[in-house]
C-alpha positions in Angstrom: 153.4 268.9 -132.6 149.8 269.8 -132.2 148.8 273.3 -131.3 149.1 274.1 -127.6 146.1 275.4 -125.8 146.8 278.0 -123.3 144.5 279.0 -120.4 145.9 281.7 -118.2 149.5 280.6 -117.7 148.8 276.9 -118.0 149.6 274.9 -121.1 147.0 272.1 -121.1 149.3 270.0 -123.2 151.8 270.0 -120.4 149.3 268.5 -118.0 149.1 265.4 -120.2 152.8 264.7 -120.1 155.1 263.7 -117.3 157.8 266.1 -116.3 160.1 264.1 -114.0 163.6 264.8 -115.3 165.3 268.0 -114.1 165.9 269.1 -117.7 162.2 268.7 -118.5 161.3 270.6 -115.3 163.5 273.5 -116.4 161.9 273.5 -119.8 158.5 273.5 -118.2 159.4 276.5 -116.0 160.7 278.4 -119.0 157.6 277.6 -121.0 155.3 278.7 -118.2 157.2 281.9 -117.7 157.1 282.7 -121.4 153.4 281.8 -121.6 152.6 283.8 -118.5 154.3 286.9 -120.1 152.3 286.4 -123.2 149.0 286.2 -121.3 150.0 289.2 -119.2 150.7 291.3 -122.3 147.4 290.4 -123.9 145.5 291.3 -120.7 147.5 294.6 -120.4 146.8 295.5 -124.0 143.0 295.0 -123.5 143.1 297.0 -120.3 145.0 299.8 -121.9 142.5 300.1 -124.7 139.6 300.3 -122.2 138.7 303.8 -120.9 138.8 303.9 -117.1 135.4 303.4 -115.5 133.8 302.2 -118.7 131.6 299.1 -118.7 132.3 296.8 -121.6 130.8 293.5 -122.6 132.5 290.3 -121.3 133.2 287.0 -123.0 135.9 284.5 -124.1 137.3 284.4 -127.6 139.7 281.6 -128.6 142.4 283.1 -130.7 144.8 281.2 -132.9 148.2 282.9 -132.9 151.5 281.9 -134.6 154.7 283.4 -133.2 158.0 283.2 -135.0 161.2 281.9 -133.3 162.4 285.5 -132.9 159.2 286.5 -131.0 157.2 288.3 -133.7 153.5 287.7 -133.9 153.1 286.2 -137.4 149.4 285.5 -137.6 146.3 286.1 -135.4 142.8 284.9 -136.1 139.6 284.0 -134.3 139.5 280.3 -133.8 136.3 280.2 -131.8 134.1 283.3 -131.6 132.5 284.7 -128.5 129.4 285.3 -130.5 130.0 289.0 -130.5 131.9 290.6 -133.4 133.0 293.5 -131.2 134.5 291.1 -128.6 136.2 289.1 -131.3 137.8 292.3 -132.7 138.8 293.4 -129.2 140.5 290.0 -128.6 142.4 290.2 -131.9 143.6 293.8 -131.1 144.8 292.7 -127.7 146.8 289.9 -129.1 148.2 291.9 -132.0 149.2 294.6 -129.5 151.6 292.4 -127.5 154.6 293.6 -129.6 157.7 291.5 -130.1 158.1 288.8 -127.5 161.2 287.1 -126.2 162.0 284.0 -128.3 159.5 281.2 -127.5 161.0 278.2 -125.7 162.0 275.5 -128.2 159.5 273.1 -126.7 156.7 275.3 -128.1 158.0 275.4 -131.6 156.4 273.1 -134.2 158.1 271.4 -137.1 157.9 274.6 -139.2 159.7 276.5 -136.4 156.9 278.6 -135.0 154.9 278.6 -131.8 151.3 277.6 -133.0 149.0 278.4 -130.1 145.3 278.5 -129.2 144.6 281.1 -126.5 141.3 281.6 -124.7 141.2 285.4 -124.3 138.9 286.3 -121.4 137.7 289.8 -121.8 136.1 292.0 -119.2 137.3 290.1 -116.1 
C-alpha cells in the first residue's frame, strides 16, 4: 500500500477510490475520524508550544510518520522541508508530541503492519 497523504482530515488516497459499499463507507468514516484526531493533536501540540501573543514564522512542512498498530509514533522525519530549519524542527516536535494514539484503522496499515503517512503540517495558521 503506498503511503497515504493527509491534508487536514482528508486522505487524498480516498478521493481516488470509490466508496459505495456500506462496509467501505464505515471504514472511510473511521479512517477520517482517526486522521482528524491525529491532525487535531498535531495542531494542539504546536499551539501549546507557542507562547500566547507571540508571532512566529509560518509555512508548511511535509512530515513522514510511521505509526504502529497500537498507536505509538514509531518514526518521524521531514519529507519535504519548508525551507526553514526552525519550522522543520517545530513540525517534528508537534508530531512527536501527539502521544499514543488509538489504534489506526486497518485500512491505513501497510503490509508491514504500520500506518505509513505523509502529513503536510501547516504552521502558524
